[in-house]
C-alpha positions in Angstrom: 11.0 -10.1 -21.7 14.2 -8.2 -22.1 17.2 -9.7 -20.0 20.0 -7.9 -18.2 22.0 -8.9 -21.6 19.8 -7.0 -23.8 20.3 -3.6 -21.7 23.0 -1.7 -20.9 22.4 -2.3 -17.2 22.9 -5.3 -14.8 22.0 -3.4 -11.9 19.7 -0.9 -10.4 19.6 0.9 -7.4 16.9 2.5 -5.8 16.4 5.2 -2.9 13.6 4.5 -0.9 11.7 7.6 0.5 10.4 9.7 -2.5 11.3 7.1 -4.8 9.6 3.8 -3.7 7.2 6.0 -1.6 4.8 8.9 -2.7 6.6 12.2 -3.4 8.3 13.6 -0.4 7.2 17.3 -1.4 3.6 16.2 -1.1 4.3 13.9 2.1 5.4 16.8 4.1 2.7 19.3 2.6 0.2 16.8 4.0 2.2 16.6 7.3 1.9 20.4 7.8 -1.7 20.8 7.1 -2.8 18.1 9.7 -0.1 19.6 12.4 -1.8 22.9 11.3 1.7 24.7 10.5 2.6 27.4 8.1 3.7 25.9 4.7 7.3 25.5 4.4 8.2 25.0 8.3 9.4 21.7 7.9 11.6 21.9 4.8 12.8 25.5 6.8 13.5 23.4 10.0 15.1 20.7 7.7 17.4 22.9 5.9 18.5 25.0 9.7 21.9 23.9 10.9 20.3 21.9 13.7 18.0 20.4 11.5 20.6 19.1 9.1 22.5 17.9 12.1 19.3 15.8 13.4 19.1 14.2 10.1 22.7 13.8 9.7 23.0 11.9 13.2 19.7 9.9 12.6 20.7 8.8 9.5 24.1 7.5 10.5 23.0 5.5 13.6 24.3 8.3 16.0 20.7 9.2 17.8 17.5 7.1 17.9 14.4 8.1 16.4 12.8 9.1 19.6 15.6 11.6 20.1 15.0 13.0 16.7 11.5 13.3 17.4 12.3 15.4 20.6 15.1 17.5 18.6 13.0 18.2 15.7 9.6 18.6 17.3 11.1 21.4 19.5 12.9 22.8 16.2 9.2 23.2 14.3 6.9 23.6 17.3 5.4 20.4 17.2 4.7 17.6 20.2 7.3 14.9 20.0 5.1 12.0 20.5 5.6 9.5 17.3 6.6 12.3 15.7 8.0 10.4 12.6 5.1 8.3 12.1 3.3 11.4 11.9 5.6 12.8 9.4 5.7 9.8 7.2 1.7 9.4 7.5 1.5 9.9 3.8 4.6 7.7 2.6 2.7 5.1 0.7 4.1 2.6 -1.9 4.9 4.0 -5.1 3.4 1.1 -6.9 4.3 2.0 -10.4 8.2 2.0 -9.3 8.2 -1.1 -7.3 6.0 -3.1 -10.0 9.2 -1.8 -12.7 11.9 -3.0 -9.7 10.1 -6.4 -9.5 10.1 -6.8 -13.5 13.5 -5.8 -13.8 14.7 -8.5 -11.1 12.7 -11.3 -13.1 14.6 -10.3 -16.0 17.9 -10.8 -14.4 18.7 -7.5 -13.3 20.1 -6.9 -10.0 18.1 -4.7 -7.7 19.0 -3.0 -4.6 17.4 -0.4 -2.2 20.1 2.5 -0.6 18.2 4.3 1.9 19.3 7.2 4.2 17.3 5.6 6.9 15.3 7.4 9.7 15.2 4.6 12.3 13.1 1.6 12.9 11.9 2.0 16.3 9.1 3.0 17.6 8.0 3.7 14.1 9.2 1.6 11.2 8.9 3.4 7.7 9.8 0.1 6.0 7.4 -1.9 7.6 4.9 -3.4 4.8 7.6 -3.2 1.7 8.9 -6.4 2.1 12.0 -4.9 0.9 14.5 -8.1 1.9 12.0 -10.5 -0.3 11.7 -8.2 -2.9 15.2 -6.8 -3.8 18.4 -8.7 -4.1 20.3 -6.3 -1.3 19.0 -3.3 0.7 21.2 -1.1 2.8 20.3 1.1 5.3 22.7 4.2 6.2 22.4 3.8 10.0 23.5 -0.2 9.7 26.7 0.8 8.1 27.6 4.6 9.8 27.8 5.9 6.2 25.1 7.9 4.3 24.6 9.5 0.9 26.1 11.2 -0.7 29.0 9.7 0.6 30.9 7.7 -2.1 31.8 4.8 0.2 28.1 4.1 0.7 28.0 3.5 -3.4 30.7 1.4 -3.1 29.4 -0.8 -0.8 26.2 -1.3 -2.4 27.9 -2.2 -5.9 30.0 -4.6 -4.0 27.0 -6.1 -2.7 25.5 -6.4 -5.8 28.5 -7.5 -7.7 28.0 -5.3 -10.5 30.5 -2.5 -11.9 29.4 1.3 -11.8 29.5 1.5 -15.5 26.6 -1.2 -15.7 24.6 0.4 -12.8 21.4 2.6 -12.7 20.8 5.0 -9.6 17.3 6.2 -8.9 16.9 9.1 -6.6 15.0 12.4 -5.9 18.0 14.4 -4.8 20.4 15.8 -7.3 23.2 15.7 -4.7 22.9 11.8 -4.3 22.7 11.4 -8.3 25.8 13.6 -8.5 27.7 11.6 -6.2 26.9 8.4 -8.0 27.6 10.2 -11.4 31.2 10.8 -10.2 31.8 7.0 -9.7 30.3 6.1 -13.1 27.0 5.2 -12.2 24.0 6.2 -14.4 21.8 8.7 -12.7 18.3 9.2 -13.1 16.1 12.0 -11.2 12.7 10.7 -10.0 10.2 13.1 -8.7 7.1 11.9 -10.4 6.4 8.2 -10.1 4.5 7.5 -13.3 7.3 9.4 -15.4 10.1 7.8 -13.3 8.5 4.3 -14.1 8.3 4.8 -17.7 11.7 6.0 -18.0 13.2 3.0 -16.0 11.1 0.4 -18.2 12.6 2.3 -21.2 16.2 2.0 -19.8 16.2 -1.1 -19.0 14.3 -2.6 -22.2 11.4 -3.9 -20.1 7.9 -4.0 -21.7 4.8 -1.7 -20.9 2.3 -3.4 -18.7 
């Protein structure tokens, strides 16, 4: 099996939502169908000034998930009860990408999860992923009061991994986050499709196909 000495990268940082889980556009689509909402309702709410404020404050740990449930529920016109759990109902594990992460770590490549967190109570979206045992480092934005695309959170992860930016790959489904990582010298990889992302990762890391 390839080792980190045989690849251009000594570390890989993975986004969580949409990279280690199903594509978030699909997750949102399924949510809207269950809630009987018009297509685009969630994303319009997310893109509005109020929606952006609610997500930003939740990701920074300034409000609780329950606060977000109330605020965002009112914004898009649904009941707040367990709204985060209802929203993320279909955010199942992206097993192909998770397998690449496991194989990379076995090959001596440091791995990390960097998530703009959405709270862990009353619903924990990370439950069942066993992230702290599966990755070398796990960084949740709310625990540090800084979120992507702030350069500071990338510096924090790099320090924890002990890997220089130019030897690190960053996988995310947000072009803004990828651009911020690129400015720091980290190699970006856009991941919108699980199968495509897994294959591209194996190629970049010199890992054999399963």
